[in-house]
C-alpha positions as CSV (number, residue, x, y, z in Angstrom):
1,M,65.4,43.3,258.7
2,V,65.0,42.7,254.9
3,L,61.9,44.9,254.8
4,D,63.7,47.6,256.7
5,L,66.5,47.5,254.2
6,L,64.2,47.6,251.3
7,K,62.4,50.7,252.8
8,E,65.6,52.5,253.0
9,A,66.5,51.7,249.4
10,F,63.1,52.4,247.9
11,T,61.6,55.3,249.9
12,Q,58.7,55.7,247.5
13,A,57.6,52.0,247.6
14,R,54.5,51.0,249.7
15,L,56.1,48.1,251.5
16,P,54.4,46.1,254.3
17,G,55.6,47.0,257.8
18,S,56.1,43.5,259.1
19,F,56.6,39.9,258.0
20,N,53.0,39.1,258.9
21,D,51.7,42.0,256.9
22,M,53.7,40.8,253.9
23,K,52.1,37.3,254.3
24,K,48.7,39.0,254.2
25,V,49.5,40.6,250.9
26,V,50.7,37.3,249.4
27,R,47.6,35.5,250.8
28,K,45.3,37.8,248.7
29,L,46.8,36.3,245.6
30,G,45.0,33.1,246.4
31,L,48.0,30.9,246.1
32,T,47.8,29.3,249.5
33,S,49.3,25.9,250.6
34,E,48.0,23.1,252.7
35,S,49.8,21.0,255.4
36,I,48.5,17.5,255.4
37,H,49.7,15.2,258.1
38,A,51.0,11.8,256.9
39,C,51.8,8.5,258.5
40,P,55.6,8.2,259.3
41,N,55.6,4.9,257.5
42,D,53.9,6.3,254.3
43,C,50.8,4.2,254.9
44,M,48.1,6.9,254.6
45,L,47.3,10.6,254.9
46,F,45.4,12.1,257.8
47,W,43.1,13.8,255.3
48,E,39.4,14.1,254.5
49,A,37.6,11.2,256.3
50,N,40.7,10.4,258.2
51,A,41.6,14.0,259.2
52,E,40.7,13.4,262.9
53,R,42.5,10.0,263.4
54,E,45.2,10.0,265.9
55,I,46.9,6.7,264.7
56,C,47.5,5.1,261.3
57,K,44.8,2.6,260.4
58,V,47.3,0.4,258.7
59,C,50.5,0.2,260.8
60,K,49.0,1.7,264.0
61,A,51.8,4.3,264.2
62,S,51.1,7.5,266.0
63,R,50.3,10.6,264.0
64,W,52.5,12.7,266.3
65,K,56.0,12.8,267.5
66,E,56.7,14.0,271.0
67,T,58.9,17.1,271.4
68,T,60.1,18.4,274.7
69,S,60.4,22.2,275.3
70,V,61.6,24.2,278.3
71,K,59.2,26.8,279.6
72,S,60.4,29.5,282.1
73,T,58.4,29.7,285.4
74,R,58.6,31.6,288.7
75,T,58.7,28.5,290.7
76,E,61.6,27.3,292.9
77,T,62.9,25.1,290.2
78,G,63.3,28.0,287.8
79,S,62.1,26.1,284.7
80,E,59.7,23.4,283.7
81,K,59.8,20.8,280.9
82,I,56.6,20.4,279.1
83,K,55.8,18.0,276.2
84,S,54.1,19.3,273.0
85,K,52.9,17.4,270.0
86,A,54.1,17.9,266.5
87,P,53.1,15.9,263.3
88,A,55.6,13.1,262.5
89,K,55.4,13.8,258.7
90,V,53.9,16.7,256.8
91,L,52.9,16.8,253.1
92,R,53.0,20.3,251.7
93,Y,50.4,20.6,249.0
94,F,49.8,23.6,246.8
95,P,46.2,23.6,245.4
96,L,46.1,23.4,241.5
97,K,42.9,25.1,240.6
98,P,43.9,28.7,241.6
99,R,47.3,28.3,240.0
100,L,45.8,27.3,236.7
101,Q,43.2,30.1,236.9
102,R,46.0,32.7,237.3
103,L,47.4,31.6,233.9
104,F,44.4,33.3,232.3
105,M,44.5,36.5,234.5
106,S,47.0,38.2,232.2
107,S,45.9,38.8,228.7
108,K,49.2,38.0,227.2
109,T,49.6,34.7,229.1
110,A,46.0,33.8,228.3
111,T,46.8,34.3,224.6
112,H,49.8,32.1,224.8
113,M,47.7,29.4,226.5
114,K,45.8,29.1,223.1
115,W,48.9,28.9,221.0
116,H,48.8,25.1,220.5
117,A,45.6,25.5,218.6
118,T,45.9,29.0,216.9
119,S,49.4,28.5,215.5
120,S,49.8,26.5,212.3
121,N,52.3,23.9,211.5
122,N,52.9,24.2,207.8
123,D,55.9,21.8,207.4
124,G,54.4,18.9,209.2
125,K,57.5,18.3,211.3
126,L,57.4,17.7,215.1
127,Q,58.1,21.0,216.8
128,H,55.8,20.6,219.8
129,P,54.0,17.9,221.7
130,R,50.8,18.9,219.9
131,D,52.4,17.5,216.6
132,G,52.8,13.9,218.2
133,K,50.5,11.1,217.7
134,A,49.6,11.0,221.4
135,W,48.2,14.5,221.4
136,K,46.3,13.9,218.2
137,A,44.8,10.6,219.4
138,F,43.8,12.2,222.7
139,D,41.9,14.9,220.7
140,Q,40.2,12.3,218.6
141,K,39.1,10.3,221.7
142,Y,37.9,13.3,223.6
143,P,36.7,15.9,221.0
144,E,34.7,17.8,223.7
145,F,37.8,18.5,225.7
146,A,39.8,19.4,222.5
147,S,37.1,21.8,221.3
148,D,38.2,24.4,223.8
149,P,41.9,25.3,223.3
150,R,41.9,26.9,226.7
151,N,41.6,23.5,228.4
152,V,45.0,22.8,230.0
153,R,47.3,19.9,229.0
154,L,49.8,19.1,231.7
155,G,53.0,17.0,232.1
156,L,53.7,15.7,235.6
157,A,57.4,15.5,236.7
158,T,58.9,14.3,239.9
159,D,62.4,13.6,241.2
160,G,64.1,13.3,244.6
161,F,66.9,15.5,245.9
162,N,68.8,16.3,249.0
163,P,67.9,19.8,250.3
164,F,71.1,19.8,252.5
165,G,73.4,20.0,249.5
166,T,76.9,18.6,250.1
167,M,76.4,18.1,253.8
168,S,76.8,14.6,255.1
169,V,73.1,14.1,255.6
170,N,71.1,11.3,253.9
171,Y,67.7,12.9,253.2
172,S,65.4,12.8,250.1
173,I,62.4,14.9,249.5
174,W,60.3,14.7,246.3
175,P,58.8,17.8,244.7
176,V,56.0,17.1,242.1
177,I,56.0,19.7,239.3
178,L,53.5,20.3,236.6
179,F,54.2,21.8,233.1
180,P,51.5,23.4,231.0
181,Y,52.0,22.2,227.3
182,N,49.5,24.8,225.9
183,F,52.3,27.3,225.9
184,P,54.6,27.7,222.7
185,P,57.9,25.9,222.6
186,W,59.9,28.8,223.9
187,M,57.7,29.0,227.1
188,A,56.5,25.5,227.9
189,M,59.5,24.2,229.8
190,K,60.7,27.4,231.4
191,K,60.9,27.8,235.1
192,T,58.4,30.6,235.0
193,S,55.8,28.3,233.5
194,T,56.2,25.5,236.0
195,T,53.8,24.8,238.9
196,L,55.0,23.2,242.1
197,S,52.1,20.9,243.1
198,M,53.5,19.4,246.3
199,V,56.6,18.6,248.3
200,I,56.7,15.0,249.5
201,P,58.7,14.9,252.7
202,G,61.7,12.7,253.6
203,K,63.8,11.5,255.1
204,H,63.6,8.4,253.0
205,M,62.1,8.3,249.5
206,S,58.5,7.3,249.3
207,G,59.2,4.8,246.5
208,N,56.2,2.7,245.7
209,D,54.1,4.6,248.3
210,I,54.2,7.8,246.3
211,D,50.5,7.2,245.4
212,V,49.6,7.9,249.0
213,Y,50.9,11.5,248.6
214,L,49.4,12.0,245.2
215,Q,45.9,11.6,246.4
216,P,45.1,15.3,246.8
217,L,46.4,16.1,243.3
218,I,44.5,13.2,241.8
219,K,41.3,14.4,243.5
220,E,41.7,17.9,241.9
221,L,42.6,16.5,238.5
222,K,39.4,14.3,238.6
223,E,37.3,17.4,239.3
224,L,39.1,19.4,236.6
225,W,38.4,16.7,234.1
226,S,34.7,16.0,234.8
227,V,33.5,19.4,236.1
228,G,36.1,22.0,235.4
229,I,36.2,25.4,237.2
230,K,34.9,28.8,236.3
231,T,37.8,30.9,235.0
232,L,38.1,34.4,233.6
233,D,39.9,34.7,230.3
234,A,41.6,38.2,230.4
235,S,42.2,38.2,226.7
236,T,38.5,37.9,225.8
237,K,37.0,39.2,229.1
238,Q,34.8,36.1,229.1
239,T,34.3,33.3,231.8
240,F,34.6,29.7,230.7
241,D,34.7,26.2,232.3
242,M,38.5,25.4,232.4
243,R,39.3,21.7,232.3
244,A,42.7,20.0,232.7
245,A,44.3,16.6,231.8
246,I,47.7,14.9,232.5
247,M,49.3,13.9,229.2
248,W,52.2,11.9,230.6
249,T,54.8,11.8,233.4
250,I,58.5,12.7,233.3
251,S,61.0,11.1,235.7
252,D,64.2,9.1,235.7
253,F,64.0,5.4,235.3
254,P,63.6,4.4,239.0
255,G,61.0,7.3,239.3
256,L,59.2,5.7,236.3
257,G,58.9,2.5,238.3
258,N,57.6,4.3,241.3
259,L,54.9,6.2,239.3
260,S,53.9,3.3,237.0
261,G,54.2,0.4,239.4
262,W,56.4,-1.6,237.0
263,N,59.3,-3.4,238.6
264,T,62.5,-2.0,237.1
265,Y,64.9,-4.5,238.8
266,T,64.3,-7.9,237.0
267,T,65.1,-9.5,233.7
268,A,61.7,-8.0,232.4
269,T,62.7,-4.5,233.3
270,C,61.9,-2.8,230.0
271,P,58.4,-1.2,230.3
272,S,58.0,-0.9,226.6
273,C,58.8,-4.6,225.9
274,N,56.7,-5.6,229.0
275,F,56.6,-9.4,229.4
276,D,58.1,-9.8,225.9
277,G,61.5,-8.6,226.9
278,S,64.7,-10.5,226.5
279,G,66.7,-9.9,229.6
280,E,69.1,-12.5,231.0
281,R,70.8,-12.9,234.4
282,L,74.7,-13.1,234.2
283,R,75.9,-15.6,236.7
284,H,79.4,-14.3,237.3
285,G,78.7,-10.6,236.7
286,K,75.6,-10.8,238.9
287,K,73.7,-8.3,236.7
288,N,71.0,-8.4,234.2
289,C,71.8,-7.9,230.5
290,F,69.5,-7.1,227.7
291,M,70.7,-8.1,224.2
292,G,68.7,-9.6,221.4
293,H,68.3,-6.4,219.3
294,R,68.2,-8.5,216.1
295,R,64.6,-9.0,216.7
296,F,64.0,-5.4,215.8
297,L,65.5,-6.1,212.3
298,P,63.3,-7.1,209.3
299,Q,62.5,-10.7,209.2
300,D,64.6,-11.2,206.1
301,H,67.8,-9.5,207.5
302,G,70.9,-11.7,207.3
303,Y,71.9,-10.9,210.9
304,R,69.0,-13.0,212.1
305,Q,70.6,-16.1,210.8
306,D,74.1,-15.3,212.1
307,K,74.9,-17.5,215.1
308,I,78.6,-17.1,215.2
309,N,78.9,-13.4,215.7
310,F,75.9,-13.0,218.1
311,D,74.6,-15.3,220.9
312,G,74.9,-18.6,219.1
313,K,71.3,-18.7,218.2
314,I,69.1,-17.9,215.2
315,E,66.8,-15.0,215.9
316,T,63.2,-15.7,214.8
317,R,61.3,-13.4,217.2
318,S,59.4,-10.3,216.0
319,S,59.8,-7.1,217.7
320,P,57.8,-6.5,220.8
321,T,54.8,-4.1,220.7
322,T,54.1,-1.5,223.3
323,L,50.9,-2.5,225.3
324,S,47.8,-0.3,225.5
325,G,46.4,1.0,228.8
326,S,43.6,-1.5,228.6
327,T,46.0,-4.4,228.4
328,V,48.0,-3.1,231.3
329,I,44.8,-2.9,233.5
330,H,44.1,-6.5,232.6
331,Q,47.5,-7.4,233.8
332,L,46.9,-5.5,237.0
333,E,43.7,-7.4,238.0
334,K,45.4,-9.8,240.4
335,V,47.8,-7.2,241.9
336,N,46.9,-6.3,245.5
337,I,48.8,-3.9,247.6
338,T,48.8,-2.3,251.0
339,F,50.8,0.9,251.1
340,G,53.4,1.7,253.7
341,K,56.8,0.4,254.8
342,N,56.9,-3.3,255.6
343,H,53.7,-3.7,253.5
344,G,53.7,-4.6,249.9
345,V,52.2,-6.4,246.8
346,V,51.1,-10.0,247.5
347,G,53.8,-12.3,246.1
348,V,56.4,-9.5,245.7
349,G,57.5,-9.1,249.3
350,K,59.8,-12.1,248.9
351,K,63.4,-11.9,247.8
352,R,63.7,-11.4,244.0
353,D,64.5,-14.4,242.0
354,R,68.1,-13.9,240.6
355,S,68.2,-17.2,238.6
356,G,67.2,-15.4,235.4
357,A,64.3,-17.6,234.8
358,S,61.6,-16.7,232.3
359,V,58.8,-14.3,233.6
360,S,56.1,-16.1,231.6
361,D,54.8,-18.2,234.4
362,S,51.5,-17.7,236.2
363,T,52.8,-15.4,238.8
364,S,54.7,-13.1,236.4
365,S,52.1,-10.3,236.7
366,T,52.4,-10.1,240.4
367,Q,56.2,-10.2,240.3
368,Q,56.5,-7.4,237.7
369,W,53.7,-5.2,238.8
370,K,54.1,-3.6,242.3
371,K,50.9,-1.8,242.2
372,K,48.1,-0.3,240.1
373,S,49.1,3.3,239.6
374,I,46.8,5.9,241.2
375,L,46.9,7.7,237.8
376,F,44.5,5.0,236.5
377,E,41.9,6.7,238.7
378,L,41.8,9.3,236.0
379,S,39.2,8.1,233.5
380,Y,41.3,9.0,230.5
381,W,44.6,7.6,231.7
382,E,43.9,4.1,230.2
383,F,43.7,5.7,226.7
384,V,46.8,7.8,226.8
385,M,49.3,6.5,224.3
386,I,52.5,7.4,226.2
387,R,51.9,7.4,229.9
388,H,55.5,7.4,231.3
389,N,58.3,8.8,229.3
390,L,61.8,7.3,229.0
391,D,64.2,10.0,230.1
392,V,66.8,10.6,227.4
393,M,69.0,12.6,229.7
394,H,69.8,9.7,232.1
395,I,69.8,7.2,229.3
396,E,72.5,9.2,227.5
397,K,74.5,9.7,230.7
398,N,74.5,5.9,231.4
399,V,75.4,4.9,227.8
400,F,78.3,7.4,227.9
401,D,79.6,6.0,231.2
402,N,79.4,2.5,229.8
403,L,81.4,3.4,226.7
404,V,84.1,5.7,228.2
405,Y,84.9,3.7,231.3
406,T,85.1,0.6,229.2
407,F,87.5,2.2,226.7
408,L,89.6,3.4,229.6
409,D,89.5,-0.1,231.3
410,D,88.5,1.5,234.6
411,K,88.7,-1.1,237.3
412,K,85.5,-0.1,239.1
413,K,83.2,1.0,236.2
414,S,84.4,-0.9,233.1
415,K,81.9,-3.4,231.7
416,D,84.8,-5.6,230.5
417,N,86.4,-7.4,233.4
418,L,87.1,-11.0,234.5
419,S,83.5,-11.6,235.5
420,A,82.4,-10.5,232.0
421,R,84.9,-12.8,230.4
422,K,83.6,-15.7,232.5
423,D,80.1,-15.0,231.4
424,L,81.2,-15.2,227.8
425,R,82.6,-18.6,228.5
426,E,79.4,-19.5,230.3
427,L,77.3,-18.5,227.3
428,G,79.6,-20.3,224.9
429,I,80.4,-17.4,222.7
430,R,83.6,-15.5,221.5
431,S,86.0,-18.2,222.7
432,D,89.0,-15.9,221.8
433,L,88.1,-13.6,224.7
434,W,87.7,-16.4,227.3
435,P,90.1,-16.2,230.3
436,D,92.7,-18.9,230.7
437,D,93.3,-21.3,233.6
438,N,95.2,-18.5,235.4
439,E,92.2,-16.1,235.0
440,K,94.2,-14.0,232.5
441,Y,92.7,-12.6,229.4
442,K,93.8,-10.6,226.4
443,A,92.7,-7.1,225.7
444,A,89.5,-6.7,223.6
445,C,89.4,-4.6,220.4
446,F,87.6,-1.7,222.2
447,T,90.2,-1.4,225.1
448,L,92.7,1.4,224.7
449,D,96.4,1.0,225.6
450,N,98.1,3.7,227.5
451,D,99.3,5.7,224.5
452,R,95.9,5.8,223.0
453,K,94.4,6.7,226.3
454,D,96.6,9.7,226.4
455,I,95.4,10.8,222.9
456,F,91.8,10.2,223.7
457,L,91.9,12.1,227.0
458,S,94.0,14.9,225.6
459,V,91.2,15.8,223.0
460,L,88.8,16.1,225.9
461,K,91.3,18.0,228.1
462,N,92.3,20.6,225.6
463,V,88.9,21.3,224.0
464,K,87.8,25.0,224.1
465,L,84.1,25.7,224.6
466,T,82.2,29.0,224.8
467,D,80.9,30.2,228.1
468,G,77.7,28.6,229.1
469,Y,78.0,25.8,226.6
470,A,79.3,23.2,229.1
471,S,81.2,23.1,232.3
472,N,85.0,23.3,232.3
473,L,85.8,19.8,231.0
474,S,89.5,20.2,231.6
475,T,89.0,19.9,235.3
476,C,87.2,16.5,234.8
477,V,90.0,15.0,232.8
478,D,93.2,13.7,234.5
479,V,95.6,12.7,231.7
480,K,98.3,11.8,234.2
481,S,96.4,9.2,235.9
482,R,94.3,8.5,232.8
483,K,90.9,9.0,234.5
484,I,87.7,11.0,234.0
485,S,85.6,12.0,236.9
486,G,83.0,14.6,238.0
487,L,81.1,14.9,234.7
488,K,77.6,16.2,235.0
489,S,74.7,14.9,232.7
490,H,74.9,17.9,230.4
491,D,78.7,17.5,230.1
492,C,78.1,13.9,228.9
493,H,75.4,15.2,226.5
494,V,77.9,17.8,225.0
495,I,80.7,15.1,224.7
496,M,78.4,12.6,223.1
497,R,77.0,15.1,220.6
498,D,80.1,17.0,219.7
499,L,83.3,15.4,220.9
500,L,83.3,11.7,221.4
501,S,83.2,10.9,217.6
502,I,86.3,13.0,217.2
503,A,88.1,11.6,220.2
504,V,87.7,8.0,219.3
505,K,89.0,8.6,215.7
506,N,92.3,6.8,215.0
507,V,92.5,5.3,218.5
508,L,90.1,2.4,218.0
509,P,89.6,-0.1,215.1
510,T,87.3,1.0,212.3
511,H,84.4,-1.3,213.0
512,V,84.3,0.0,216.7
513,T,84.7,3.6,215.7
514,S,81.9,3.5,213.1
515,A,79.4,2.0,215.7
516,I,80.4,4.6,218.3
517,V,80.1,7.5,215.8
518,E,76.6,6.2,214.7
519,L,75.5,6.1,218.4
520,C,76.8,9.7,218.9
521,Y,74.9,10.8,215.8
522,F,71.8,9.1,217.1
523,F,71.7,11.0,220.4
524,R,72.5,14.3,218.4
525,D,69.5,13.7,216.1
526,I,67.0,12.4,218.7
527,S,67.7,15.4,220.9
528,A,66.9,18.0,218.2
529,R,64.1,20.5,218.9
530,V,62.5,19.8,215.5
531,L,62.0,16.2,214.2
532,D,60.9,14.8,211.0
533,N,58.7,11.5,211.0
534,D,60.5,10.2,207.9
535,E,63.9,10.9,209.4
536,L,62.8,9.1,212.6
537,D,62.0,6.0,210.6
538,K,65.6,6.0,209.1
539,L,67.0,6.9,212.5
540,Q,65.3,3.8,214.1
541,D,66.8,1.5,211.3
542,R,70.2,3.0,212.0
543,I,70.1,2.5,215.7
544,V,69.0,-1.1,215.5
545,L,71.9,-1.8,213.3
546,T,74.2,0.0,215.5
547,L,73.1,-2.0,218.6
548,C,73.5,-5.2,216.6
549,H,77.0,-4.2,215.5
550,M,77.9,-3.5,219.2
551,E,76.7,-6.9,220.2
552,M,79.3,-8.3,218.0
553,F,82.2,-7.0,220.0
554,F,81.0,-5.7,223.4
555,P,80.4,-8.3,226.1
556,P,76.9,-9.0,227.4
557,S,77.6,-7.1,230.6
558,F,77.8,-3.8,228.5
559,F,74.1,-4.1,227.5
560,T,72.4,-2.7,230.7
561,M,68.8,-1.6,230.6
562,M,69.9,1.9,229.8
563,V,71.6,0.7,226.6
564,H,68.6,-1.3,225.6
565,L,66.2,1.6,226.2
566,V,67.8,3.5,223.4
567,V,65.9,1.3,220.9
568,H,62.6,2.7,222.1
569,L,63.4,6.4,221.9
570,T,62.4,7.0,218.3
571,E,59.0,5.5,218.8
572,E,58.4,7.7,221.9
573,A,59.5,10.7,219.8
574,K,56.8,10.0,217.3
575,L,54.1,9.8,220.0
576,G,55.2,12.6,222.2
577,G,57.1,15.0,220.0
578,P,60.6,16.5,220.6
579,V,62.6,15.2,223.4
580,P,63.4,18.6,225.0
581,F,59.7,18.6,226.2
582,R,60.0,15.2,227.9
583,W,63.4,14.9,229.6
584,M,64.7,15.7,233.0
585,Y,67.0,18.7,232.4
586,P,64.5,21.4,233.3
587,I,63.3,19.5,236.3
588,E,66.8,18.8,237.7
589,R,67.7,22.4,237.1
């Protein structure tokens, strides 16, 4: 019907006569897809050597699900039910090689694919991932790969979503998307530059078993790294051996745990700090908190000796160092795993320890590492300086929620409640905020009264923004009930960058306002499209001091993992370049 309509509208166009004819035209482009059957429990793929198997070799589940169909017959019964087999789960895989080859079939696109090597950077600032330490270190480690600028540098991104939208259906599929970083900044993260690699089926998220589904992609990437593929460069009319490499992955924090194998639900959650993290389990709040940011200060800083305003201890530890891939592989030596539901890492299948005990015992590696990531099958992955990016988009959203809902004293989302005050008493700090015998407690310095809530919310309610800059914030702010709801991640980004520092002015004490303003400025500066290495050093010193100041008045429950990860963002910016090339906004859009 669509083809008939198009023929009527464009009489001169040579359009195919049927849907099948149209598919034949598209098939000639070489951009085909593969349907690979998978175990319904995510144990294995019925692929390559296992292509002819009928049952899973791990959980013994059938490859097929039985479906019943009705077939009309001329018998006396009038109809007959017959059973047909359909695959229980299907991975849709889109081969990578032909899609990368097509990047060089247009002379203009082929020229853009060499931009990272042909364009000069005269001011020395970070404008593109090629200006970061990770890219430069990779070139030094593999000069043969770097010698040909047409070799493709890719970023791998994945996230789950519900394809049924707002329907009351619980379903999660995971597309895997690739970004070519050879392109200039104005093209690299555009939708037209992305490549859909696969669609991992639902209904439940694959989680730790995502490696099962990544096998076809990893196989192609290994071939593209070691052998390459003959490709015609339309800009020079020459054929060359195109090779490709994954520079890093982009995902939200739970997705980072799935891709890397690092357990993101313990007191050693921070992948940058690794086993040198400083998490603590709160007994009353039943959450993990991550304070101790004084360790990132210089050794002679006065805050390190201040026991009264912090956790009652003198801080002598040095700042943790990010581990290399070789050290990570050493930690993974004793980790064993069987993929699939109801199967897991030896020693990890048990219930997690909630006592908040130290993770430095002999079993810590098997408790923290859930698997050895399939990405380590790539020979160069061990030497990549930044393997899994921290997503600034979700970090900023979570920090914003912690701040605003604590200001407004939201009963469900505030980080300052009776449990938080009991934890202060448990830790023996800030006795003026402890609850009394009747479980009553006084308002903290960062809590707004009703009059100040009205002022704060009115600023957000009445702000006028240009079309396309953000959504209509006035619909998310309810001054009458003194609540905020329905804000999207980008709305929080706009408020943190432009509005929050104005809204808190004159409604909070000076020392609280100054810390919040510094935090807003940090997210504004770190999200810039052009960064300066010297300014990043100053920015790191400022954010460490800001987090220390916040530790003086916010309760420990405020310092979730997302708040702690802020301290690592400047170092990742030095390694990977500007944040807009490494966050989730283009993926989620």
